[in-house]
PyMOL Python script that loads the backbone (N, CA, C, O; Angstrom):
from pymol import cmd

cmd.read_pdbstr("""\
ATOM      1  N   MET A   1     -30.306 139.934 -16.640  1.00  0.00           N
ATOM      2  CA  MET A   1     -28.735 140.218 -16.173  1.00  0.00           C
ATOM      3  C   MET A   1     -29.184 138.697 -15.439  1.00  0.00           C
ATOM      4  O   MET A   1     -30.094 138.411 -14.660  1.00  0.00           O
ATOM      5  N   THR A   2     -27.997 137.811 -16.136  1.00  0.00           N
ATOM      6  CA  THR A   2     -27.792 136.752 -15.718  1.00  0.00           C
ATOM      7  C   THR A   2     -26.278 136.760 -15.267  1.00  0.00           C
ATOM      8  O   THR A   2     -25.480 137.663 -15.516  1.00  0.00           O
ATOM      9  N   GLY A   3     -25.911 135.132 -14.274  1.00  0.00           N
ATOM     10  CA  GLY A   3     -24.237 135.468 -14.009  1.00  0.00           C
ATOM     11  C   GLY A   3     -23.988 135.429 -12.725  1.00  0.00           C
ATOM     12  O   GLY A   3     -24.589 135.121 -11.696  1.00  0.00           O
ATOM     13  N   ALA A   4     -22.561 135.966 -13.152  1.00  0.00           N
ATOM     14  CA  ALA A   4     -21.678 136.191 -11.648  1.00  0.00           C
ATOM     15  C   ALA A   4     -22.428 137.900 -11.620  1.00  0.00           C
ATOM     16  O   ALA A   4     -22.602 138.301 -10.469  1.00  0.00           O
ATOM     17  N   GLY A   5     -22.758 138.651 -12.465  1.00  0.00           N
ATOM     18  CA  GLY A   5     -22.843 140.082 -12.277  1.00  0.00           C
ATOM     19  C   GLY A   5     -24.252 140.347 -11.468  1.00  0.00           C
ATOM     20  O   GLY A   5     -24.284 141.312 -10.703  1.00  0.00           O
ATOM     21  N   SER A   6     -25.219 139.657 -11.590  1.00  0.00           N
ATOM     22  CA  SER A   6     -26.217 139.334 -10.791  1.00  0.00           C
ATOM     23  C   SER A   6     -26.678 139.118  -9.187  1.00  0.00           C
ATOM     24  O   SER A   6     -27.600 139.433  -8.434  1.00  0.00           O
ATOM     25  N   LEU A   7     -25.158 138.214  -9.170  1.00  0.00           N
ATOM     26  CA  LEU A   7     -25.126 137.808  -8.045  1.00  0.00           C
ATOM     27  C   LEU A   7     -24.777 139.005  -6.649  1.00  0.00           C
ATOM     28  O   LEU A   7     -25.106 138.841  -5.474  1.00  0.00           O
ATOM     29  N   LEU A   8     -23.805 140.535  -7.407  1.00  0.00           N
ATOM     30  CA  LEU A   8     -23.365 141.598  -6.615  1.00  0.00           C
ATOM     31  C   LEU A   8     -24.124 141.852  -5.787  1.00  0.00           C
ATOM     32  O   LEU A   8     -23.867 141.763  -4.586  1.00  0.00           O
ATOM     33  N   PRO A   9     -25.401 142.283  -6.346  1.00  0.00           N
ATOM     34  CA  PRO A   9     -26.404 142.892  -5.076  1.00  0.00           C
ATOM     35  C   PRO A   9     -26.869 142.028  -3.824  1.00  0.00           C
ATOM     36  O   PRO A   9     -27.588 142.496  -2.940  1.00  0.00           O
ATOM     37  N   VAL A  10     -26.325 140.540  -3.834  1.00  0.00           N
ATOM     38  CA  VAL A  10     -26.279 139.917  -3.048  1.00  0.00           C
ATOM     39  C   VAL A  10     -26.230 139.733  -1.877  1.00  0.00           C
ATOM     40  O   VAL A  10     -26.819 139.688  -0.796  1.00  0.00           O
ATOM     41  N   VAL A  11     -24.746 139.579  -2.790  1.00  0.00           N
ATOM     42  CA  VAL A  11     -23.206 139.688  -1.990  1.00  0.00           C
ATOM     43  C   VAL A  11     -23.371 141.045  -1.159  1.00  0.00           C
ATOM     44  O   VAL A  11     -22.738 140.953  -0.107  1.00  0.00           O
ATOM     45  N   VAL A  12     -23.912 142.068  -1.273  1.00  0.00           N
ATOM     46  CA  VAL A  12     -23.575 143.639  -1.004  1.00  0.00           C
ATOM     47  C   VAL A  12     -24.570 143.517  -0.028  1.00  0.00           C
ATOM     48  O   VAL A  12     -24.236 143.789   1.125  1.00  0.00           O
ATOM     49  N   VAL A  13     -25.775 143.148  -0.255  1.00  0.00           N
ATOM     50  CA  VAL A  13     -27.127 142.610   1.053  1.00  0.00           C
ATOM     51  C   VAL A  13     -26.017 142.152   2.320  1.00  0.00           C
ATOM     52  O   VAL A  13     -25.566 142.515   3.407  1.00  0.00           O
ATOM     53  N   VAL A  14     -25.962 141.175   1.387  1.00  0.00           N
ATOM     54  CA  VAL A  14     -25.027 140.154   2.756  1.00  0.00           C
ATOM     55  C   VAL A  14     -24.127 140.700   3.645  1.00  0.00           C
ATOM     56  O   VAL A  14     -23.987 140.514   4.853  1.00  0.00           O
ATOM     57  N   ALA A  15     -23.425 141.539   2.713  1.00  0.00           N
ATOM     58  CA  ALA A  15     -21.671 142.364   3.492  1.00  0.00           C
ATOM     59  C   ALA A  15     -22.529 143.038   4.503  1.00  0.00           C
ATOM     60  O   ALA A  15     -22.621 142.709   5.686  1.00  0.00           O
ATOM     61  N   ALA A  16     -23.101 143.943   3.954  1.00  0.00           N
ATOM     62  CA  ALA A  16     -23.767 145.131   4.704  1.00  0.00           C
ATOM     63  C   ALA A  16     -24.647 144.076   6.101  1.00  0.00           C
ATOM     64  O   ALA A  16     -24.583 144.576   7.224  1.00  0.00           O
ATOM     65  N   LEU A  17     -25.202 143.074   6.004  1.00  0.00           N
ATOM     66  CA  LEU A  17     -25.780 142.886   6.983  1.00  0.00           C
ATOM     67  C   LEU A  17     -25.131 142.274   8.135  1.00  0.00           C
ATOM     68  O   LEU A  17     -25.677 142.059   9.217  1.00  0.00           O
ATOM     69  N   MET A  18     -23.780 141.977   7.785  1.00  0.00           N
ATOM     70  CA  MET A  18     -22.756 141.321   8.657  1.00  0.00           C
ATOM     71  C   MET A  18     -22.163 142.360   9.347  1.00  0.00           C
ATOM     72  O   MET A  18     -22.038 142.328  10.571  1.00  0.00           O
ATOM     73  N   ILE A  19     -21.697 143.502   8.493  1.00  0.00           N
ATOM     74  CA  ILE A  19     -21.425 144.694   8.855  1.00  0.00           C
ATOM     75  C   ILE A  19     -22.040 145.241  10.247  1.00  0.00           C
ATOM     76  O   ILE A  19     -21.393 145.701  11.188  1.00  0.00           O
ATOM     77  N   ARG A  20     -23.207 145.109  10.170  1.00  0.00           N
ATOM     78  CA  ARG A  20     -24.170 145.957  11.341  1.00  0.00           C
ATOM     79  C   ARG A  20     -24.270 144.544  12.133  1.00  0.00           C
ATOM     80  O   ARG A  20     -24.717 144.833  13.243  1.00  0.00           O
ATOM     81  N   ALA A  21     -24.093 143.404  12.070  1.00  0.00           N
ATOM     82  CA  ALA A  21     -24.038 142.596  12.821  1.00  0.00           C
ATOM     83  C   ALA A  21     -22.887 142.151  13.807  1.00  0.00           C
ATOM     84  O   ALA A  21     -22.758 141.484  14.834  1.00  0.00           O
ATOM     85  N   ALA A  22     -21.929 143.080  12.701  1.00  0.00           N
ATOM     86  CA  ALA A  22     -20.508 142.923  13.717  1.00  0.00           C
ATOM     87  C   ALA A  22     -20.740 144.021  15.009  1.00  0.00           C
ATOM     88  O   ALA A  22     -20.670 143.949  16.236  1.00  0.00           O
ATOM     89  N   ILE A  23     -21.078 145.151  13.939  1.00  0.00           N
ATOM     90  CA  ILE A  23     -21.250 146.221  15.084  1.00  0.00           C
ATOM     91  C   ILE A  23     -21.735 146.695  16.399  1.00  0.00           C
ATOM     92  O   ILE A  23     -21.299 147.376  17.328  1.00  0.00           O
ATOM     93  N   GLY A  24     -23.204 145.825  15.986  1.00  0.00           N
ATOM     94  CA  GLY A  24     -24.457 145.251  17.004  1.00  0.00           C
ATOM     95  C   GLY A  24     -23.332 144.534  18.183  1.00  0.00           C
ATOM     96  O   GLY A  24     -23.258 144.951  19.339  1.00  0.00           O
ATOM     97  N   GLU A  25     -22.725 143.707  17.794  1.00  0.00           N
ATOM     98  CA  GLU A  25     -22.140 142.533  18.528  1.00  0.00           C
ATOM     99  C   GLU A  25     -21.125 143.079  19.422  1.00  0.00           C
ATOM    100  O   GLU A  25     -20.935 142.889  20.623  1.00  0.00           O
ATOM    101  N   LEU A  26     -20.494 143.827  18.535  1.00  0.00           N
ATOM    102  CA  LEU A  26     -19.294 144.935  19.502  1.00  0.00           C
ATOM    103  C   LEU A  26     -19.883 145.634  20.578  1.00  0.00           C
ATOM    104  O   LEU A  26     -19.818 145.335  21.770  1.00  0.00           O
ATOM    105  N   ARG A  27     -20.397 146.480  20.118  1.00  0.00           N
ATOM    106  CA  ARG A  27     -21.832 147.170  21.242  1.00  0.00           C
ATOM    107  C   ARG A  27     -21.819 146.645  22.365  1.00  0.00           C
ATOM    108  O   ARG A  27     -21.250 147.068  23.371  1.00  0.00           O
ATOM    109  N   ARG A  28     -22.692 145.325  22.197  1.00  0.00           N
ATOM    110  CA  ARG A  28     -23.349 144.378  23.123  1.00  0.00           C
ATOM    111  C   ARG A  28     -23.196 143.077  22.706  1.00  0.00           C
ATOM    112  O   ARG A  28     -23.665 142.677  21.641  1.00  0.00           O
ATOM    113  N   PRO A  29     -22.389 142.185  23.692  1.00  0.00           N
ATOM    114  CA  PRO A  29     -21.942 141.439  23.245  1.00  0.00           C
ATOM    115  C   PRO A  29     -22.647 140.076  23.260  1.00  0.00           C
ATOM    116  O   PRO A  29     -22.732 139.702  24.430  1.00  0.00           O
ATOM    117  N   GLY A  30     -23.177 139.207  22.422  1.00  0.00           N
ATOM    118  CA  GLY A  30     -24.448 138.306  22.556  1.00  0.00           C
ATOM    119  C   GLY A  30     -25.610 138.985  21.634  1.00  0.00           C
ATOM    120  O   GLY A  30     -26.584 138.236  21.568  1.00  0.00           O
ATOM    121  N   SER A  31     -25.727 139.857  21.109  1.00  0.00           N
ATOM    122  CA  SER A  31     -26.778 140.447  20.833  1.00  0.00           C
ATOM    123  C   SER A  31     -27.402 139.244  19.461  1.00  0.00           C
ATOM    124  O   SER A  31     -28.360 138.473  19.431  1.00  0.00           O
ATOM    125  N   VAL A  32     -26.442 139.541  18.577  1.00  0.00           N
ATOM    126  CA  VAL A  32     -26.632 139.197  17.575  1.00  0.00           C
ATOM    127  C   VAL A  32     -27.297 138.102  17.519  1.00  0.00           C
ATOM    128  O   VAL A  32     -28.180 137.845  16.700  1.00  0.00           O
ATOM    129  N   ARG A  33     -26.767 137.168  18.689  1.00  0.00           N
ATOM    130  CA  ARG A  33     -27.251 135.226  18.725  1.00  0.00           C
ATOM    131  C   ARG A  33     -28.836 135.212  18.914  1.00  0.00           C
ATOM    132  O   ARG A  33     -29.541 134.623  18.094  1.00  0.00           O
ATOM    133  N   ARG A  34     -29.574 136.111  20.410  1.00  0.00           N
ATOM    134  CA  ARG A  34     -30.497 137.103  20.625  1.00  0.00           C
ATOM    135  C   ARG A  34     -31.416 137.375  19.655  1.00  0.00           C
ATOM    136  O   ARG A  34     -32.633 137.299  19.827  1.00  0.00           O
ATOM    137  N   HIS A  35     -30.729 137.773  18.367  1.00  0.00           N
ATOM    138  CA  HIS A  35     -31.945 138.603  17.479  1.00  0.00           C
ATOM    139  C   HIS A  35     -32.160 137.674  16.490  1.00  0.00           C
ATOM    140  O   HIS A  35     -33.138 137.669  15.742  1.00  0.00           O
ATOM    141  N   TRP A  36     -30.882 136.563  16.478  1.00  0.00           N
ATOM    142  CA  TRP A  36     -31.576 135.502  15.531  1.00  0.00           C
ATOM    143  C   TRP A  36     -31.651 134.105  15.736  1.00  0.00           C
ATOM    144  O   TRP A  36     -31.413 133.169  14.973  1.00  0.00           O
ATOM    145  N   ALA A  37     -32.186 134.159  17.408  1.00  0.00           N
ATOM    146  CA  ALA A  37     -32.733 132.621  17.895  1.00  0.00           C
ATOM    147  C   ALA A  37     -33.907 132.536  17.729  1.00  0.00           C
ATOM    148  O   ALA A  37     -34.501 131.458  17.721  1.00  0.00           O
ATOM    149  N   SER A  38     -34.596 133.956  17.523  1.00  0.00           N
ATOM    150  CA  SER A  38     -35.927 133.280  16.919  1.00  0.00           C
ATOM    151  C   SER A  38     -36.090 132.858  15.680  1.00  0.00           C
ATOM    152  O   SER A  38     -36.918 132.041  15.278  1.00  0.00           O
ATOM    153  N   ALA A  39     -35.220 133.478  15.031  1.00  0.00           N
ATOM    154  CA  ALA A  39     -35.479 133.395  13.940  1.00  0.00           C
ATOM    155  C   ALA A  39     -35.575 131.643  13.548  1.00  0.00           C
ATOM    156  O   ALA A  39     -36.138 131.232  12.534  1.00  0.00           O
ATOM    157  N   THR A  40     -34.984 130.855  14.450  1.00  0.00           N
ATOM    158  CA  THR A  40     -35.140 128.854  14.194  1.00  0.00           C
ATOM    159  C   THR A  40     -36.734 128.413  14.862  1.00  0.00           C
ATOM    160  O   THR A  40     -37.107 127.243  14.934  1.00  0.00           O
ATOM    161  N   SER A  41     -37.479 129.484  15.276  1.00  0.00           N
ATOM    162  CA  SER A  41     -38.899 128.808  15.583  1.00  0.00           C
ATOM    163  C   SER A  41     -39.643 128.398  14.243  1.00  0.00           C
ATOM    164  O   SER A  41     -39.544 128.830  13.094  1.00  0.00           O
ATOM    165  N   GLY A  42     -40.473 127.344  14.850  1.00  0.00           N
ATOM    166  CA  GLY A  42     -41.237 126.345  14.180  1.00  0.00           C
ATOM    167  C   GLY A  42     -41.885 127.647  12.695  1.00  0.00           C
ATOM    168  O   GLY A  42     -41.640 127.631  11.489  1.00  0.00           O
ATOM    169  N   PRO A  43     -42.638 128.497  13.433  1.00  0.00           N
ATOM    170  CA  PRO A  43     -43.426 129.412  12.225  1.00  0.00           C
ATOM    171  C   PRO A  43     -42.442 130.371  11.649  1.00  0.00           C
ATOM    172  O   PRO A  43     -42.901 130.846  10.611  1.00  0.00           O
ATOM    173  N   ALA A  44     -41.258 130.831  11.938  1.00  0.00           N
ATOM    174  CA  ALA A  44     -40.361 131.743  11.417  1.00  0.00           C
ATOM    175  C   ALA A  44     -39.331 131.110  10.614  1.00  0.00           C
ATOM    176  O   ALA A  44     -38.439 131.769  10.078  1.00  0.00           O
ATOM    177  N   VAL A  45     -39.465 129.397  10.482  1.00  0.00           N
ATOM    178  CA  VAL A  45     -38.980 128.787   9.243  1.00  0.00           C
ATOM    179  C   VAL A  45     -39.664 127.937   8.381  1.00  0.00           C
ATOM    180  O   VAL A  45     -39.070 127.329   7.490  1.00  0.00           O
ATOM    181  N   ALA A  46     -40.881 127.839   8.571  1.00  0.00           N
ATOM    182  CA  ALA A  46     -41.643 127.576   7.796  1.00  0.00           C
ATOM    183  C   ALA A  46     -42.037 128.921   6.655  1.00  0.00           C
ATOM    184  O   ALA A  46     -42.101 128.756   5.436  1.00  0.00           O
ATOM    185  N   ALA A  47     -42.280 130.273   7.372  1.00  0.00           N
ATOM    186  CA  ALA A  47     -42.258 130.978   6.714  1.00  0.00           C
ATOM    187  C   ALA A  47     -40.991 131.305   5.860  1.00  0.00           C
ATOM    188  O   ALA A  47     -41.166 131.425   4.647  1.00  0.00           O
ATOM    189  N   GLY A  48     -39.961 131.432   6.274  1.00  0.00           N
ATOM    190  CA  GLY A  48     -38.545 131.777   5.667  1.00  0.00           C
ATOM    191  C   GLY A  48     -38.785 131.028   4.197  1.00  0.00           C
ATOM    192  O   GLY A  48     -38.683 131.545   3.084  1.00  0.00           O
ATOM    193  N   LEU A  49     -39.246 129.227   4.636  1.00  0.00           N
ATOM    194  CA  LEU A  49     -38.982 128.268   3.350  1.00  0.00           C
ATOM    195  C   LEU A  49     -40.022 128.491   1.842  1.00  0.00           C
ATOM    196  O   LEU A  49     -39.913 128.171   0.658  1.00  0.00           O
ATOM    197  N   VAL A  50     -41.271 129.388   2.879  1.00  0.00           N
ATOM    198  CA  VAL A  50     -42.461 129.367   1.707  1.00  0.00           C
ATOM    199  C   VAL A  50     -41.934 130.607   1.013  1.00  0.00           C
ATOM    200  O   VAL A  50     -42.580 130.883   0.002  1.00  0.00           O
ATOM    201  N   ALA A  51     -40.960 131.404   1.281  1.00  0.00           N
ATOM    202  CA  ALA A  51     -40.479 133.087   1.028  1.00  0.00           C
ATOM    203  C   ALA A  51     -39.413 132.299   0.048  1.00  0.00           C
ATOM    204  O   ALA A  51     -39.398 132.525  -1.162  1.00  0.00           O
ATOM    205  N   ALA A  52     -38.749 131.596   0.515  1.00  0.00           N
ATOM    206  CA  ALA A  52     -37.585 131.156  -0.820  1.00  0.00           C
ATOM    207  C   ALA A  52     -37.957 130.463  -1.635  1.00  0.00           C
ATOM    208  O   ALA A  52     -37.528 130.527  -2.787  1.00  0.00           O
ATOM    209  N   VAL A  53     -39.028 129.458  -1.168  1.00  0.00           N
ATOM    210  CA  VAL A  53     -39.426 128.601  -2.296  1.00  0.00           C
ATOM    211  C   VAL A  53     -39.604 129.254  -3.738  1.00  0.00           C
ATOM    212  O   VAL A  53     -39.089 129.207  -4.855  1.00  0.00           O
ATOM    213  N   ALA A  54     -41.135 130.195  -2.728  1.00  0.00           N
ATOM    214  CA  ALA A  54     -41.801 130.996  -3.628  1.00  0.00           C
ATOM    215  C   ALA A  54     -41.015 132.264  -5.031  1.00  0.00           C
ATOM    216  O   ALA A  54     -41.509 132.666  -6.084  1.00  0.00           O
ATOM    217  N   VAL A  55     -39.762 132.529  -4.429  1.00  0.00           N
ATOM    218  CA  VAL A  55     -38.633 133.331  -4.615  1.00  0.00           C
ATOM    219  C   VAL A  55     -37.908 132.486  -6.110  1.00  0.00           C
ATOM    220  O   VAL A  55     -37.890 132.941  -7.254  1.00  0.00           O
ATOM    221  N   ALA A  56     -37.507 131.516  -5.762  1.00  0.00           N
ATOM    222  CA  ALA A  56     -36.937 130.799  -6.415  1.00  0.00           C
ATOM    223  C   ALA A  56     -37.808 129.996  -7.710  1.00  0.00           C
ATOM    224  O   ALA A  56     -37.537 129.665  -8.864  1.00  0.00           O
ATOM    225  N   VAL A  57     -38.728 129.919  -7.011  1.00  0.00           N
ATOM    226  CA  VAL A  57     -39.820 129.213  -8.654  1.00  0.00           C
ATOM    227  C   VAL A  57     -39.929 130.702  -9.338  1.00  0.00           C
ATOM    228  O   VAL A  57     -38.965 130.783 -10.100  1.00  0.00           O
ATOM    229  N   THR A  58     -40.442 131.512  -9.370  1.00  0.00           N
ATOM    230  CA  THR A  58     -40.947 132.770  -9.590  1.00  0.00           C
ATOM    231  C   THR A  58     -39.270 133.525 -10.050  1.00  0.00           C
ATOM    232  O   THR A  58     -39.564 134.397 -10.868  1.00  0.00           O
ATOM    233  N   GLY A  59     -38.469 133.529  -9.951  1.00  0.00           N
ATOM    234  CA  GLY A  59     -37.172 133.789 -10.669  1.00  0.00           C
ATOM    235  C   GLY A  59     -36.468 132.991 -11.425  1.00  0.00           C
ATOM    236  O   GLY A  59     -35.430 133.428 -11.922  1.00  0.00           O
ATOM    237  N   TRP A  60     -36.801 131.919 -11.622  1.00  0.00           N
ATOM    238  CA  TRP A  60     -35.683 130.610 -12.256  1.00  0.00           C
ATOM    239  C   TRP A  60     -36.039 131.385 -13.544  1.00  0.00           C
ATOM    240  O   TRP A  60     -35.186 132.183 -13.933  1.00  0.00           O
ATOM    241  N   SER A  61     -37.235 131.259 -14.299  1.00  0.00           N
ATOM    242  CA  SER A  61     -37.140 131.780 -15.532  1.00  0.00           C
ATOM    243  C   SER A  61     -36.134 132.883 -16.171  1.00  0.00           C
ATOM    244  O   SER A  61     -35.547 132.892 -17.253  1.00  0.00           O
ATOM    245  N   GLN A  62     -36.152 133.761 -15.153  1.00  0.00           N
ATOM    246  CA  GLN A  62     -35.774 135.425 -15.308  1.00  0.00           C
ATOM    247  C   GLN A  62     -33.978 134.989 -14.426  1.00  0.00           C
ATOM    248  O   GLN A  62     -33.142 135.763 -14.893  1.00  0.00           O
ATOM    249  N   ALA A  63     -33.583 134.387 -13.779  1.00  0.00           N
ATOM    250  CA  ALA A  63     -32.362 134.441 -13.241  1.00  0.00           C
ATOM    251  C   ALA A  63     -31.469 133.185 -13.217  1.00  0.00           C
ATOM    252  O   ALA A  63     -30.258 132.998 -13.105  1.00  0.00           O
ATOM    253  N   GLY A  64     -32.436 132.485 -13.352  1.00  0.00           N
ATOM    254  CA  GLY A  64     -32.092 130.713 -14.048  1.00  0.00           C
ATOM    255  C   GLY A  64     -31.630 130.801 -12.193  1.00  0.00           C
ATOM    256  O   GLY A  64     -32.392 131.204 -11.314  1.00  0.00           O
ATOM    257  N   ALA A  65     -29.815 130.170 -11.926  1.00  0.00           N
ATOM    258  CA  ALA A  65     -29.575 129.563 -10.671  1.00  0.00           C
ATOM    259  C   ALA A  65     -29.728 130.324  -9.738  1.00  0.00           C
ATOM    260  O   ALA A  65     -30.313 130.057  -8.688  1.00  0.00           O
ATOM    261  N   VAL A  66     -29.020 131.736 -10.148  1.00  0.00           N
ATOM    262  CA  VAL A  66     -28.834 132.900  -9.462  1.00  0.00           C
ATOM    263  C   VAL A  66     -30.180 133.349  -8.495  1.00  0.00           C
ATOM    264  O   VAL A  66     -30.229 134.051  -7.485  1.00  0.00           O
ATOM    265  N   ALA A  67     -31.086 132.739  -9.143  1.00  0.00           N
ATOM    266  CA  ALA A  67     -32.168 133.024  -8.043  1.00  0.00           C
ATOM    267  C   ALA A  67     -32.374 132.375  -6.813  1.00  0.00           C
ATOM    268  O   ALA A  67     -33.057 132.926  -5.950  1.00  0.00           O
ATOM    269  N   LEU A  68     -31.915 131.374  -6.644  1.00  0.00           N
ATOM    270  CA  LEU A  68     -31.214 130.696  -5.342  1.00  0.00           C
ATOM    271  C   LEU A  68     -30.609 131.151  -4.481  1.00  0.00           C
ATOM    272  O   LEU A  68     -30.874 130.683  -3.373  1.00  0.00           O
ATOM    273  N   ALA A  69     -29.373 132.410  -4.554  1.00  0.00           N
ATOM    274  CA  ALA A  69     -29.205 133.372  -3.907  1.00  0.00           C
ATOM    275  C   ALA A  69     -30.203 134.307  -3.130  1.00  0.00           C
ATOM    276  O   ALA A  69     -30.297 134.511  -1.920  1.00  0.00           O
ATOM    277  N   TRP A  70     -30.842 134.758  -4.072  1.00  0.00           N
ATOM    278  CA  TRP A  70     -32.387 135.387  -3.949  1.00  0.00           C
ATOM    279  C   TRP A  70     -32.748 134.848  -3.103  1.00  0.00           C
ATOM    280  O   TRP A  70     -33.025 135.576  -2.149  1.00  0.00           O
ATOM    281  N   ALA A  71     -32.980 133.275  -2.887  1.00  0.00           N
ATOM    282  CA  ALA A  71     -34.398 132.913  -2.464  1.00  0.00           C
ATOM    283  C   ALA A  71     -33.522 132.823  -1.125  1.00  0.00           C
ATOM    284  O   ALA A  71     -34.000 132.942   0.004  1.00  0.00           O
ATOM    285  N   ALA A  72     -32.170 132.595  -1.414  1.00  0.00           N
ATOM    286  CA  ALA A  72     -31.735 132.179   0.502  1.00  0.00           C
ATOM    287  C   ALA A  72     -32.070 133.076   1.116  1.00  0.00           C
ATOM    288  O   ALA A  72     -32.859 133.005   2.058  1.00  0.00           O
ATOM    289  N   LEU A  73     -31.301 134.543   0.525  1.00  0.00           N
ATOM    290  CA  LEU A  73     -31.572 135.682   1.309  1.00  0.00           C
ATOM    291  C   LEU A  73     -32.517 136.051   1.890  1.00  0.00           C
ATOM    292  O   LEU A  73     -32.589 136.539   3.018  1.00  0.00           O
ATOM    293  N   ALA A  74     -33.730 135.724   0.750  1.00  0.00           N
ATOM    294  CA  ALA A  74     -35.397 136.237   1.368  1.00  0.00           C
ATOM    295  C   ALA A  74     -35.630 135.357   2.297  1.00  0.00           C
ATOM    296  O   ALA A  74     -36.364 135.799   3.181  1.00  0.00           O
ATOM    297  N   GLY A  75     -35.320 134.376   2.426  1.00  0.00           N
ATOM    298  CA  GLY A  75     -35.704 133.623   3.194  1.00  0.00           C
ATOM    299  C   GLY A  75     -35.485 133.372   4.566  1.00  0.00           C
ATOM    300  O   GLY A  75     -36.214 132.805   5.380  1.00  0.00           O
ATOM    301  N   ALA A  76     -34.166 133.974   4.720  1.00  0.00           N
ATOM    302  CA  ALA A  76     -33.691 134.365   5.726  1.00  0.00           C
ATOM    303  C   ALA A  76     -34.203 135.302   6.484  1.00  0.00           C
ATOM    304  O   ALA A  76     -34.594 135.107   7.635  1.00  0.00           O
ATOM    305  N   LEU A  77     -34.244 136.691   5.717  1.00  0.00           N
ATOM    306  CA  LEU A  77     -34.734 137.521   5.718  1.00  0.00           C
ATOM    307  C   LEU A  77     -36.348 137.519   6.559  1.00  0.00           C
ATOM    308  O   LEU A  77     -36.688 138.039   7.622  1.00  0.00           O
ATOM    309  N   VAL A  78     -37.140 136.664   5.523  1.00  0.00           N
ATOM    310  CA  VAL A  78     -38.533 136.419   6.148  1.00  0.00           C
ATOM    311  C   VAL A  78     -38.433 135.669   7.244  1.00  0.00           C
ATOM    312  O   VAL A  78     -38.998 136.327   8.118  1.00  0.00           O
ATOM    313  N   ALA A  79     -38.070 134.742   7.673  1.00  0.00           N
ATOM    314  CA  ALA A  79     -37.730 134.163   9.253  1.00  0.00           C
ATOM    315  C   ALA A  79     -36.994 135.045   9.898  1.00  0.00           C
ATOM    316  O   ALA A  79     -37.004 134.680  11.074  1.00  0.00           O
ATOM    317  N   PHE A  80     -36.337 136.036   9.785  1.00  0.00           N
ATOM    318  CA  PHE A  80     -35.533 136.829  10.628  1.00  0.00           C
ATOM    319  C   PHE A  80     -37.341 137.523  11.090  1.00  0.00           C
ATOM    320  O   PHE A  80     -37.765 137.511  12.246  1.00  0.00           O
ATOM    321  N   LEU A  81     -37.999 137.970  10.093  1.00  0.00           N
ATOM    322  CA  LEU A  81     -38.768 138.766  10.507  1.00  0.00           C
ATOM    323  C   LEU A  81     -40.378 138.455  11.232  1.00  0.00           C
ATOM    324  O   LEU A  81     -41.130 139.145  11.921  1.00  0.00           O
ATOM    325  N   VAL A  82     -40.436 137.321  10.786  1.00  0.00           N
ATOM    326  CA  VAL A  82     -41.675 136.457  11.570  1.00  0.00           C
ATOM    327  C   VAL A  82     -41.026 136.123  12.986  1.00  0.00           C
ATOM    328  O   VAL A  82     -41.648 136.535  13.965  1.00  0.00           O
ATOM    329  N   GLY A  83     -39.748 135.367  13.218  1.00  0.00           N
ATOM    330  CA  GLY A  83     -39.540 135.570  15.288  1.00  0.00           C
ATOM    331  C   GLY A  83     -39.496 136.385  15.047  1.00  0.00           C
ATOM    332  O   GLY A  83     -39.552 136.207  13.830  1.00  0.00           O
ATOM    333  N   ARG A  84     -39.425 137.420  15.167  1.00  0.00           N
ATOM    334  CA  ARG A  84     -39.201 138.645  16.366  1.00  0.00           C
ATOM    335  C   ARG A  84     -40.043 139.007  16.568  1.00  0.00           C
ATOM    336  O   ARG A  84     -40.837 139.350  15.692  1.00  0.00           O
ATOM    337  N   PRO A  85     -40.333 139.128  18.203  1.00  0.00           N
ATOM    338  CA  PRO A  85     -40.950 139.488  18.846  1.00  0.00           C
ATOM    339  C   PRO A  85     -42.018 140.898  18.708  1.00  0.00           C
ATOM    340  O   PRO A  85     -41.457 141.985  18.568  1.00  0.00           O
ATOM    341  N   ALA A  86     -43.155 140.870  18.737  1.00  0.00           N
ATOM    342  CA  ALA A  86     -44.262 141.300  18.494  1.00  0.00           C
ATOM    343  C   ALA A  86     -43.909 143.052  19.548  1.00  0.00           C
ATOM    344  O   ALA A  86     -44.433 144.013  18.984  1.00  0.00           O
ATOM    345  N   ASN A  87     -43.302 143.346  20.598  1.00  0.00           N
ATOM    346  CA  ASN A  87     -43.198 144.338  21.954  1.00  0.00           C
ATOM    347  C   ASN A  87     -41.935 144.679  21.283  1.00  0.00           C
ATOM    348  O   ASN A  87     -41.695 145.753  21.835  1.00  0.00           O
ATOM    349  N   ARG A  88     -40.933 144.474  20.432  1.00  0.00           N
ATOM    350  CA  ARG A  88     -39.586 144.858  20.282  1.00  0.00           C
ATOM    351  C   ARG A  88     -39.613 145.780  19.433  1.00  0.00           C
ATOM    352  O   ARG A  88     -40.435 145.595  18.535  1.00  0.00           O
ATOM    353  N   PRO A  89     -38.938 146.840  19.367  1.00  0.00           N
ATOM    354  CA  PRO A  89     -39.580 148.012  18.248  1.00  0.00           C
ATOM    355  C   PRO A  89     -38.340 147.733  16.935  1.00  0.00           C
ATOM    356  O   PRO A  89     -38.395 148.377  15.887  1.00  0.00           O
TER     357      PRO A  89
END
""", "prot")
cmd.dss("prot")
cmd.show_as("cartoon", "prot")
cmd.util.cbc("prot")
cmd.orient("prot")
């Protein structure tokens, strides 16, 4: 499945994450900034970049340019997870 149809799952996941962030921001102002601030640390950015490149390289033969959207999403999520403090639930 290539083309615009395979972008739909990426758009749905990004929209769900944005809605979740907006609800969290309404409940506790500044919470999104605090959660994503750790994703810009050196190790988090490096891990996210490695994940994005791995997804793009392995997915290019199957999905073509759509793999870049998946790679960007995977890289951002990996950076977020690596940057999370270990003691936070």
